[in-house]
C-alpha positions in Angstrom: -29.5 -2.8 -7.6 -30.4 -4.0 -4.1 -27.7 -6.1 -2.4 -28.0 -9.1 0.1 -25.3 -8.3 2.6 -27.8 -8.6 5.5 -25.2 -8.1 8.1 -27.6 -8.0 11.1 -28.9 -11.5 10.3 -25.2 -12.9 9.9 -24.2 -11.2 13.2 -27.1 -12.8 15.0 -26.3 -16.2 13.7 -22.5 -15.9 14.5 -23.5 -14.8 18.1 -25.8 -17.8 18.5 -23.1 -20.2 17.2 -20.5 -18.6 19.6 -22.9 -19.0 22.5 -23.3 -22.7 21.7 -19.6 -23.3 21.4 -19.0 -21.6 24.9 -21.7 -23.7 26.3 -20.2 -26.9 24.9 -16.8 -26.0 26.2 -18.1 -25.0 29.7 -20.1 -28.3 30.2 -17.3 -30.5 29.0 -19.5 -31.9 26.1 -17.9 -34.7 23.9 -19.1 -32.8 20.7 -16.0 -32.8 18.4 -14.6 -29.7 16.7 -15.1 -31.1 13.1 -18.8 -31.8 13.9 -19.2 -28.2 15.3 -17.4 -26.8 12.3 -19.6 -28.7 9.8 -22.6 -27.5 11.6 -21.5 -23.9 11.5 -20.7 -24.1 7.7 -23.8 -25.8 7.0 -25.8 -23.3 8.9 -24.1 -20.3 7.1 -24.5 -21.8 3.7 -28.2 -22.5 4.3 -28.7 -19.0 5.4 -26.8 -17.6 2.3 -28.8 -19.8 -0.1 -32.0 -18.8 1.5 -31.0 -15.2 1.0 -30.1 -15.8 -2.6 -33.4 -17.4 -3.5 -35.6 -14.9 -1.7 -38.4 -13.8 -3.9 -40.7 -10.8 -3.7 -43.6 -9.5 -5.5 -41.5 -8.2 -8.4 -39.3 -11.2 -9.0 -41.4 -12.6 -11.7 -41.2 -9.4 -13.7 -37.3 -9.1 -13.6 -35.1 -10.6 -16.3 -31.4 -10.3 -16.8 -30.1 -10.1 -20.4 -26.3 -11.0 -20.6 -23.9 -10.7 -23.3 -20.2 -11.3 -22.8 -19.4 -8.8 -25.6 -20.2 -5.1 -26.7 -23.8 -4.3 -26.0 -23.7 -1.6 -28.7 -22.7 -4.1 -31.3 -25.3 -6.8 -30.1 -28.4 -5.7 -31.9 -30.4 -8.9 -31.3 -29.8 -8.7 -27.5 -30.8 -5.1 -27.5 -34.0 -6.1 -29.2 -34.7 -8.8 -26.6 -34.2 -6.1 -23.9 -36.7 -3.7 -25.6 -39.2 -6.4 -26.2 -39.1 -7.4 -22.6 -39.5 -3.8 -21.4 -42.5 -3.3 -23.7 -44.2 -6.2 -21.9 -43.6 -4.7 -18.5 -40.5 -6.6 -17.5 -37.6 -4.8 -15.7 -34.5 -5.7 -17.5 -30.9 -5.7 -16.1 -28.7 -5.6 -19.2 -25.2 -6.8 -18.5 -22.3 -6.4 -21.0 -19.4 -4.4 -22.3 -20.1 -0.7 -22.9 -17.5 -0.1 -25.7 -20.0 1.6 -28.2 -23.3 3.4 -27.4 -26.3 1.2 -27.5 -29.3 2.2 -29.5 -31.1 5.4 -28.0 -34.3 3.5 -27.3 -32.3 1.2 -25.1 -30.7 4.2 -23.3 -34.1 6.0 -22.9 -36.1 3.0 -21.7 -36.7 3.4 -17.9 -37.2 -0.3 -17.4 -33.8 -1.2 -18.7 -30.9 -0.8 -16.4 -27.5 -1.3 -18.0 -24.8 -2.8 -15.8 -21.5 -2.4 -17.5 -18.7 -5.2 -17.1 -15.1 -4.8 -18.3 -13.3 -7.1 -20.7 -10.8 -9.0 -18.8 -7.2 -9.4 -20.3 -5.7 -12.0 -18.0 -2.1 -12.1 -17.0 0.0 -10.6 -19.8 3.3 -12.3 -18.9 4.3 -16.0 -19.3 2.9 -18.6 -21.6 -0.4 -18.0 -23.5 -2.2 -20.8 -21.5 -1.6 -18.7 -18.3 -3.1 -15.7 -19.9 -6.1 -17.6 -21.0 -6.7 -19.4 -17.7 -6.4 -16.3 -15.6 -8.7 -14.4 -18.0 -11.4 -17.1 -17.5 -11.0 -17.3 -13.8 -11.2 -13.5 -13.3 -14.2 -13.2 -15.8 -16.0 -16.0 -13.8 -15.5 -14.0 -10.5 -16.6 -10.9 -12.1 -19.8 -12.4 -13.5 -20.6 -14.1 -10.2 -20.2 -10.9 -8.3 -22.5 -9.0 -10.8 -25.2 -11.7 -11.0 -25.3 -12.6 -7.3 -25.3 -9.2 -5.8 -28.6 -8.0 -7.2 -32.3 -8.9 -6.9 -33.4 -12.3 -7.8 -34.4 -12.5 -11.6 -37.1 -14.8 -12.9 -35.0 -15.6 -16.0 -31.4 -15.0 -17.2 -31.2 -14.8 -20.9 -27.7 -15.0 -22.4 -26.1 -14.9 -25.8 -23.8 -17.7 -27.1 -21.2 -17.2 -28.3 -19.3 -16.0 -26.4 -20.1 -18.8 -23.9 -16.9 -19.4 -22.2 -17.0 -19.0 -19.2 -20.6 -17.3 -19.1 -22.6 -20.5 -19.7 -21.3 -22.4 -16.6 -21.4 -19.2 -14.5 -25.0 -18.5 -15.4 -26.1 -22.0 -14.9 -24.7 -22.0 -11.4 -26.3 -18.7 -10.5 -29.7 -20.0 -11.8 -29.3 -23.1 -9.5 -28.5 -20.9 -6.5 -31.2 -18.3 -7.1 -33.9 -20.4 -8.6 -34.0 -18.5 -11.9 -34.7 -20.0 -15.3 -31.8 -20.2 -17.7 -32.3 -19.3 -21.4 -29.6 -19.5 -24.0 -29.9 -17.7 -27.3 -27.7 -19.6 -29.8 -26.3 -17.3 -32.4 -23.6 -19.7 -33.3 -21.2 -22.2 -31.7 -18.3 -20.6 -29.8 -15.8 -23.3 -30.6 -16.3 -23.0 -34.4 -15.6 -19.3 -34.1 -12.4 -20.1 -32.1 -11.4 -22.5 -34.7 -11.2 -19.7 -37.4 -8.1 -18.5 -35.7 -6.7 -21.5 -33.9 -7.7 -24.4 -36.1 -10.1 -27.2 -35.4 -7.6 -29.5 -33.7 -6.3 -26.9 -31.3 -6.6 -28.1 -27.7 -8.4 -25.0 -26.6 -10.9 -25.3 -29.3 -11.6 -29.0 -28.4 -12.0 -28.0 -24.8 -14.4 -25.2 -25.7 -16.5 -27.8 -27.7 -16.7 -30.2 -24.9 -17.6 -27.2 -22.5 -20.5 -26.1 -24.7 -21.8 -29.7 -25.2 -21.8 -30.3 -21.5 -23.3 -27.1 -20.3 -25.6 -26.2 -23.2 -28.3 -28.9 -22.5 -28.5 -27.6 -18.8 -30.6 -24.5 -20.0 -34.2 -24.4 -19.1 -35.1 -23.1 -22.7 -33.0 -22.5 -25.8 -33.4 -20.2 -28.7 -31.6 -20.3 -32.1 -31.3 -18.2 -35.3 -32.0 -20.8 -38.0 -33.9 -24.1 -38.6 -30.6 -25.6 -39.6 -29.1 -24.8 -36.1 -32.3 -26.0 -34.4 -32.0 -29.4 -36.2 -28.2 -29.6 -35.3 -28.9 -28.9 -31.7 -31.4 -31.6 -31.6 -29.5 -34.2 -33.4 -26.0 -33.7 -32.1 -26.5 -31.9 -28.7 -29.9 -33.4 -27.6 -31.1 -29.7 -27.1 -34.6 -28.8 -28.1 -34.6 -25.2 -29.3 -37.1 -22.7 -30.7 -36.1 -20.9 -33.8 -36.3 -17.2 -33.5 -35.3 -15.7 -36.9 -33.6 -12.3 -36.9 -36.1 -9.8 -38.0 -35.6 -6.0 -38.8 -36.7 -3.7 -36.1 -39.1 -0.9 -37.2 -36.3 1.6 -37.5 -35.1 -0.2 -40.6 -37.0 1.1 -43.6 -36.5 3.0 -46.9 -35.1 6.6 -46.0 -37.0 9.6 -47.2 -35.1 11.9 -49.4 -34.8 14.7 -46.9 -33.3 12.5 -44.3 -30.9 11.0 -46.9 -29.6 14.4 -47.8 -29.1 15.4 -44.2 -27.1 12.2 -43.6 -25.1 12.8 -46.7 -24.3 16.4 -45.6 -23.1 15.2 -42.2 -20.9 12.5 -43.7 -19.5 14.9 -46.2 -18.0 16.9 -43.3 -15.7 14.0 -42.6 -15.6 11.8 -45.7 -14.8 13.4 -49.1 -16.4 10.5 -50.9 -19.8 12.3 -50.2 -18.8 15.7 -51.3 -19.7 17.2 -54.6 -16.8 18.2 -56.9 -15.1 21.6 -56.6 -16.1 22.6 -60.0 -19.8 22.0 -59.0 -19.3 23.9 -55.7 -18.0 26.9 -57.6 -20.9 26.8 -59.9 -23.2 26.9 -56.8 -21.4 30.0 -55.6 -22.1 31.7 -58.9 -25.7 30.8 -58.8 -26.2 32.8 -55.7 -29.9 33.3 -56.3 -30.6 29.6 -56.7 -28.8 28.6 -53.4 -28.4 24.8 -54.1 -26.9 22.6 -51.4 -25.1 19.7 -52.9 -23.6 16.3 -52.1 -22.3 13.8 -54.6 -25.8 12.1 -54.5 -28.3 14.8 -53.8 -29.2 18.3 -54.4 -31.4 20.6 -52.0 -32.9 23.8 -53.3 -32.8 26.0 -50.2 -35.4 28.3 -51.6 -38.2 25.8 -51.2 -36.4 23.0 -49.3 -36.8 20.5 -52.2 -34.5 17.5 -52.3 -33.7 15.5 -55.5 -31.4 12.7 -56.3 -28.8 13.7 -59.0 -29.2 12.0 -62.4 -25.5 11.5 -62.7 -24.9 10.3 -59.2 -22.7 7.3 -58.3 -24.3 4.1 -57.0 -24.0 3.7 -53.3 -22.7 0.2 -52.3 -22.9 -0.7 -48.6 -21.5 -3.5 -46.6 -21.3 -3.8 -42.8 -18.8 -5.9 -40.8 -17.2 -6.7 -37.4 -13.9 -7.1 -39.2 -13.3 -10.7 -38.1 -11.9 -13.9 -39.6 -15.5 -15.0 -40.8 -15.5 -12.2 -43.5 -12.9 -12.0 -46.2 -13.1 -8.5 -47.5 -10.3 -9.2 -50.1 -13.2 -10.8 -52.2 -15.0 -7.4 -52.4 -11.9 -5.4 -53.0 -10.9 -7.7 -55.9 -14.4 -7.4 -57.3 -14.2 -3.7 -57.1 -10.9 -3.8 -59.1 -12.7 -5.9 -61.7 -15.6 -3.4 -61.8 -13.1 -0.5 -62.5 -11.7 -2.6 -65.3 -15.2 -2.9 -66.8 -15.6 0.8 -66.8 -12.2 1.4 -68.3 -13.0 -1.1 -70.9 -15.9 0.8 -72.2 -18.8 -0.5 -70.2 -21.6 2.0 -69.5 -21.6 1.7 -65.7 -22.0 4.2 -62.9 -19.2 5.2 -60.6 -19.3 3.6 -57.1 -19.0 5.0 -53.7 -18.4 1.8 -51.4 -19.2 2.3 -47.7 -18.0 -0.4 -45.3 -19.1 0.3 -41.8 -18.2 -1.4 -38.5 -15.5 -1.9 -35.9 -13.3 -4.9 -35.4 -9.7 -6.4 -35.1 -9.0 -6.7 -38.8 -10.1 -3.1 -39.8 -6.6 -1.7 -40.0 -5.4 -4.7 -42.1 -8.1 -4.0 -44.7 -7.6 -0.3 -44.6 -4.1 -0.6 -45.6 -5.1 -2.9 -48.5 -7.7 -0.2 -49.5 -5.0 2.5 -49.4 -3.0 0.6 -51.9 -5.7 0.5 -54.5 -5.7 3.2 -57.2 -9.2 3.3 -58.5 -10.6 6.2 -60.6 -14.3 5.2 -60.7 -14.6 3.5 -57.3 -14.1 5.2 -54.0 -14.1 3.4 -50.5 -14.6 4.7 -47.1 -14.9 3.0 -43.7 -16.8 5.0 -41.2 -18.2 4.0 -37.8 -21.8 5.1 -37.6 -23.9 6.0 -34.6 -26.8 3.6 -34.0 -29.3 6.2 -35.1 -27.5 6.8 -38.4 -26.9 3.2 -39.5 -30.5 2.4 -40.5 -30.7 5.8 -42.3 -27.7 4.9 -44.4 -29.0 1.3 -45.2 -32.3 2.9 -46.3 -30.3 5.3 -48.5 -28.1 2.7 -50.3 -28.6 1.2 -53.8 -27.1 -2.2 -53.2 -25.8 -4.2 -50.2 -22.9 -6.7 -50.1 -22.6 -9.4 -47.4 -19.2 -11.4 -46.9 -20.3 -13.2 -43.7 -19.5 -16.8 -43.8 -20.8 -18.8 -41.0 -18.1 -20.6 -39.1 -20.6 -23.4 -38.3 -22.6 -23.0 -41.4 -25.7 -22.8 -39.3 -26.2 -19.0 -38.5 -27.4 -16.1 -40.7 -26.0 -12.6 -41.0 -28.1 -10.1 -39.1 -26.7 -7.4 -41.4 -28.7 -8.9 -44.4 -31.9 -8.9 -42.2 -31.5 -5.2 -41.6 -30.8 -4.6 -45.3 -34.0 -6.4 -46.2 -35.9 -4.3 -43.7 -34.8 -1.3 -45.7 -35.8 -3.0 -49.0 -32.1 -3.1 -50.0 -31.2 -5.9 -52.5 -28.1 -7.9 -51.5 -25.3 -9.8 -53.0 -24.2 -12.5 -50.4 -21.4 -14.9 -50.3 -22.5 -18.6 -50.3 -22.6 -20.9 -47.3 -24.8 -23.8 -46.3 -28.1 -22.4 -44.8 -28.0 -18.9 -46.5 -31.0 -19.9 -48.6 -33.2 -19.5 -45.4 -32.7 -15.8 -45.8 -31.5 -14.9 -49.2 -33.5 -16.0 -52.3 -31.3 -16.0 -55.3 -32.8 -14.1 -58.1 -35.6 -13.0 -56.0 -34.4 -10.6 -53.3 -30.7 -10.7 -54.2 -27.9 -12.7 -55.6 -25.5 -15.4 -54.1 -22.0 -15.5 -55.2 -19.0 -17.7 -54.5 -16.0 -15.7 -55.5 -14.8 -12.2 -56.4 -15.1 -12.8 -60.1 -18.8 -13.9 -59.7 -19.5 -10.9 -57.5 -18.0 -8.5 -60.0 -20.2 -9.8 -62.8 -23.2 -9.4 -60.5 -22.3 -5.8 -59.8 -22.0 -5.1 -63.6 -25.3 -6.8 -64.3 -27.2 -5.2 -61.5 -25.9 -1.7 -62.1 -26.0 -1.7 -65.9 -29.4 0.2 -65.8 -28.7 2.5 -62.9 -30.2 4.8 -61.8 -33.3 3.5 -63.6 -35.6 1.3 -61.5 -36.6 -0.9 -64.5 -33.8 -3.4 -64.3 -33.0 -6.4 -62.1 -32.0 -4.3 -59.2 -35.4 -2.4 -59.2 -37.2 -5.7 -59.6 -35.4 -7.1 -56.4 -36.3 -4.0 -54.5 -40.0 -4.2 -55.5 -40.0 -7.9 -54.4 -38.7 -6.9 -51.1 -41.4 -4.3 -50.7 -44.2 -6.8 -51.5 -42.9 -9.8 -49.5 -42.1 -8.3 -46.1 -42.5 -10.8 -43.3 -42.9 -10.4 -39.7 -41.1 -7.4 -37.9 -39.1 -8.3 -34.7 -41.9 -7.4 -32.3 -44.5 -9.8 -33.7 -41.9 -12.6 -34.1 -40.7 -12.1 -30.5 -44.1 -12.0 -29.1 -45.0 -15.3 -30.9 -41.9 -17.3 -30.0 -40.2 -15.9 -26.9 -43.0 -14.3 -24.8 -44.6 -17.7 -24.0 -41.3 -19.0 -22.7 -40.7 -16.0 -20.4 -44.3 -15.6 -19.2 -45.1 -19.3 -18.9 -44.9 -21.5 -15.7 
């Protein structure tokens, strides 16, 4: 990225100012030092602002996409960057690089990733000192990154997290003459309230902060109509609803790709391996040469892949392992499902895969280790970006435990599941009906007992496609809406390319 240090210009100005001061002193002028100092400061600031706002022929084709979080776990912001690049914009993508972004982002020449580090703040003394120092240092870091480069036509940032990025981005846009766009995924203060409580002083401060700086953006996007209406009613913010849509990589996975993924996962996770007795049988059947996983067989003589008739059902859930998802609900439901089988119900075994990274992962892994289930196995892998859609497209049923902290956002994971025509059981919250249509593309539950009953009902005919699970999948195949690209072109491109 180009810098605006411009030392020759500054040296020239300082030389002229020094000459003027010497002249005033030599002639005994009555000009006071405060007046001269004010003139000097004003001149330097004016020159600096002029440099910051300098535009060239490429300014209108440059956009900064900012997320104060892990780029690799921010799919919507990655999609924004890719959509901008497809329309010829040069994108500066700023955020944490904890996990690898999607390969398309890494390959795109028009996207330049600028990594920033997560600030910890002072680790001694009271917590308020840690928090304040973290915010101050993060502000300085963002100012440094956003002011040192070429002028951008727009800065598009994700909220949450918005503290301190909303205020910093607004200031940078004022200084540089850029347009400020906020993509509201949720409210930051409601997320903070999950761990601190609604009445905590920091939560109340964050709420006032968002309400003050949010309306200063040039344009606003949001993820649901419910959030759009709330922004308008309570925040006086006019926003455009940009529903999350699945990217083209999310689709049903062909059998060959399924088997290849199952084989790779079997190297690390025993839940995907065929039993030892079956492996021994394969060794005896030397002439047949069958490659097996618990779900699939591949005849290596003609490279034919088939799904096994007695395979377990593949249940999938993805998570950031945060407070807004209570996975004890799923674990209790799986225990009840185990009880159904032991009670004589004709149900398939389950392999439950829970993907993702996050702060509460170890807590739930300990709970999982305490379970003693014979017909249900659970694994918690972290998948590379290219493998995640392949696994979604291979699963039989998805489960979503996301509960919106504000009741106004929708889970991206369900959008991706629907892109793969994967039916979903999702826990209820206020605006979920904007995405999950009960008894049409999935089911909505309120507690572990209801979820267990839904698993029993949906999997009672497995692996046949004639039951309710198959009907939901057929509905998803026939009711596919817009993909991300068309949705983005319709709702966001006019905001970026307009005057």
